[in-house]
Structure formats: C-alpha cells, structure tokens
C-alpha positions, 0 to 999 in steps of 0.5 A, a space after each residue: 812892684 817898683 816905681 822908676 823915675 826916668 833919668 836923663 839918657 835912660 831908655 825903655 830897654 835899659 830900664 827893662 834890663 835894670 829890673 829884669 823885665 821885658 821892655 814890652 811889659 813896661 810899654 804895655 803897663 805904662 801906656 807908652 806910645 813912643 818907647 824911644 822918647 821918655 821924659 826926664 822925671 817920668 814915673 814908670 810902673 815896674 811889675 814882676 810876672 811870676 808865670 808867663 805863657 807864650 801863646 801857641 797857634 790856635 790858642 784862645 783866652 778861654 783855653 789859656 785860662 782853663 789851662 792855669 785854673 784862672 778866669 778869662 777876667 783874671 787874664 784880662 786884668 793882667 793883660 788889659 790890652 787883650 780886651 781890644 785884641 780880637 785874636 791872640 798872636 802866636 809867640 805873644 807873652 801873656 802874664 798869668 800871675 804876678 809875684 806881688 800879693 794883693 793886700 785886700 779887696 776893694 770896690 772901684 766905681 768909674 764914671 763915664 759918658 755914653 760917648 766914651 771911646 770903646 777901646 778905652 772903656 774895654 781896657 777899664 772895665 776889668 778893673 771896675 766894680 761899678 760903671 756909673 753912666 752920666 747921666 739922667 736929668 729931668 724936665 720941668 714937667 717930670 720927664 726923664 731926659 734920655 741918654 744912649 746908655 744901653 751899649 755901656 750897660 751891656 758891656 758892663 755885664 760882660 765884665 761883671 761890672 754893676 751898671 749904675 744909673 746917675 740922676 742929677 739936676 742937669 737940664 736939657 742944655 747940660 747945666 746944673 739947675 738949682 731951681 730944677 732940683 728945688 722943684 724935685 725936692 719940694 713937690 712930693 707928687 712930682 718927686 714920687 712920679 719921677 721916682 716911679 719913672 726911675 724905677 721903671 727905667 732901671 728895670 727896663 735897662 738893667 741898672 743895679 743901682 742909682 747915683 744921686 749927683 746934685 751939686 750947687 743945691 740952694 742952701 734953703 733946700 738942704 732939709 728937703 734934699 735929705 727928705 728926697 734922699 730918704 724917700 728915693 733910698 727907701 723906694 729903691 731899697 725895696 726894689 733891691 737897688 743900691 743908692 750912692 750919693 755924691 758929696 762935695 769935699 767938705 772939711 767940717 760940718 759948717 763949711 760955707 759956700 753954695 757947693 757945700 752947704 746942702 751936703 750934710 755928711 752925717 745925714 746923707 751917709 746914714 741914709 744912702 748905701 754908699 757915698 762918693 767924696 768928690 775929692 778933686 778940683 782944687 786945681 780947676 778950669 778957672 782957678 790958679 795952677 795947682 794939683 787937681 787933687 793935692 793929697 794934703 787937701 784930700 786927707 783933710 776931707 777924708 779925715 772929717 768924713 770918717 768921723 761922721 760916716 762909716 769908712 766902709 760906705 765911702 768911695 774916695 774920688 780920684 781924678 783921671 785928668 789934669 790941666 794945662 794953664 798958660 802963664 802968667 796966670 791972670 784971674 778971670 782971664 786964664 782958662 785951663 784946658 783939660 788933658 789926659 794923664 798919659 797925654 800929659 807925659 807925651 806932651 812933656 816928652 815932646 817938648 823935652 820938659 822935665 817932670 817934677 813932683 810936688 812932695 806936699 801935694 804928692 802930684 807931678 807937674 812940668 813947665 814947657 813953652 809951646 811952639 809959639 813960645 808961650 809958657 805953660 804949666 801942667 799938673 796931672 796924675 801919675 802912678 806916684 800920685 795914684 799910690 799916695 791916694 790909694 795909701 790914704 784909702 788904705 789908711 782909713 780903710 775906705 770901701 774904695 775909689 771912684 774915678 772921675 772919669 774913665 773917659 781917658 786911658 790911664 794904663 799905669 793906674 789900672 796896672 797898679 790897682 790890679 797889682 795891689 788889690 782884689 777888685 770886687 765884681 758882681 756875681 754871675 
C-alpha cells in the first residue's frame, strides 16, 4: 500500500503505470468521478492486488467467493462498488486478495441518519462493526420521539453489523435541551419509565446496543447524569445490550465549559461498556478556518483519556467531512459550510487549486476563488490524515474508531481501513 501525492501534469494512467496497477483500481479505491482532472497535491491510495479474478458469464458473488474459499462479505470489502452493482459484468476484474497483511482487529462504529443515501450506506456497511442510528429523543411527558430506523437496522444485519440505538436530549424541534436532559436525570420515576420504553423498543426493532449522547448538560446535573448512566447500563446489561457513551474532547478532568463539565471521563468510562471520544469540531461552523480534527489536539485528548479509561473501551472519533470558509473570516459573521471529503477534492480540481498539507495538524487544505471571485479556504480529510488518525489509534491500542458520520462517500478511507485491519463483525 502506498500514498501518492499528485504532481502537476500527472494522470491516472501515468500514475497507474508508475505503480504497476490498473487505472480502474485507482479510480475505484479513491472514488474518482473524473479521472481526467486531478488536483495538484491530491492524495491517492495505491493498493496492490495479489489475486485478481476475471468475471465469466453467469458468475455470481457467492460462486466466486466459494471458488476461493472466502466469504461474500470479504469480496465486498475488497470491492465495495459491488455492493451497489446488481449484476456482475463479464470481463470485470474482482480483487480476491491484497499483498498487504492486516495488522490487527479493530471495531468501527459509524453514525448515520435515517435519510442516508442507500448507495453510500451500502458501500460503508462492509467496513462497520456497528451502525449507530441518530437518534431518539423524548418528550416532556416521557414518550420516545420516533424515527424511521427499521430499513437501516435490516440492512445492518445483512452485513453482520450491529445496529445501535441512539438516545439524546434532542427535542421535537431537533436541538439539544439541557432542561429535557435534567428532567430525565433528576426524576427517577420518569427515568425508569423511559428506560422501560427504550428496552421495549430495542427488542421490537432488533437493536443490539444503546448509544448515550447527551451534550451541553447543565454542570449542576453532572452527578445525576452519572446516576442515570449507572441505572440505564445496569438495566440494559441485564437484557444483554451494550451501552456506549459519547464524551466531549477533554484534555483534563477539570476542563471548564458547558460542553465538558458534566462529562466525567473516569466515572463514565467505568460505567459504560465503551465510550466515544468526540475528537472533532476544532474547525467548526462558527469558528475560524482550521482543521476539523488536528492530530496534535486529538492526541492531547487521547493521551488524557487513556490515563483514566481502559484503552480497549475507547472509540476515537473521526470526522467524515470538512468545511469551507469565505475569506476574510469575520468572527460572528462568517458561517462555514459543510462538505464531503470526496467533494472537496473535486472542488479543488474544478478550480485548479493546489491542495496543501499542514504538517502539524496532519490535515489537507486549499484556497480557491469562487466564480464570483470570492476567496475561500477548505479544510477536509484525505487518506493521509486518516492514516495519521489510525496511527494514533494503534499507538494507544484503542478499540477502534467512530465515524461521524457515514452520510457522505469516502472511498479511500474505507479502502485504507480494509487494507490495514481486520474489522470485527457480529456472529451470524
């Protein structure tokens, strides 16, 4: 496996010849929509197949998998585009095995909303251990706020992915409510009645675990939040369900601020089965231009977390998105727009912008002028920044990664993960 950074004048065909691989493999592994237009500075993942099968008329995925003694899921991991291709094409080349050896087994949690594009979901599921579906809130009278989650749950099982229910203080209007959370934490009768409904819903829908995602908790509710965690974890554990809790990115136990104060790493880590560190949003919608998840800042969070939580309980958050800011940035005025990582590269190619790479943040970025002449800057993720994040996960021997979210395509990320790791799956 190699990472190639595109130089001026290079083409997919020329790069493929340089590494001795097929152009189509580079196109597929990197999600290239226009192979004739590469951006200078663009990072490409280069993989080396060891065994390639050429499809014959009438062959099926199951038949090819059986011929080589592998599973259909393994075929889809090596060729994720096949998950959305109903019929194999004669003459098509299918990768059976890569040269690279996988280093270790990891768990990968992907977050998704019910309205996710099905093609994007199908190309992500082969690489997930868990699919966490966002999300259930609850009303002031203790009723769960329903979502259309059954189609995602059914698809998850087809790919041996554990569907995870998410509970938060999201209200009917879609925002986090500290008051709603406080009601749950402080009213034991209300709490137990809601947990009853959650357990019933999990059995009814086929969920295998619960993700507890309470953000912007009132600081005075910190102890009550932990009591709630103890209660719901004990109740769900007795039913055979797992519990994960999402934690704000803290670098010390006494870190101030509404986002951090009520998230007690040692206590939450001791109670829940797993935790997700929300290690993203340094660059955010209303903030100044910078990397979404600069590795130097992410490292500080992981370094602290592993001193108070067992490393094998920890999912490290990875953002599957970037932001574009119009320049000059004006505090309180500039609002960044979210964009997918593959789209960011397409945007750079369209405007002939050169992609740069920040060595400290370990993140790519570029400047461009819109058609109206306005200057902009984009920070996003590519295979280089993904490699840096997974290297950190390996260094601290974490359980794995949690992707917020899998709503956007990111082919080279999944190709990199598949090439490096064996991904845990639920038992059939």
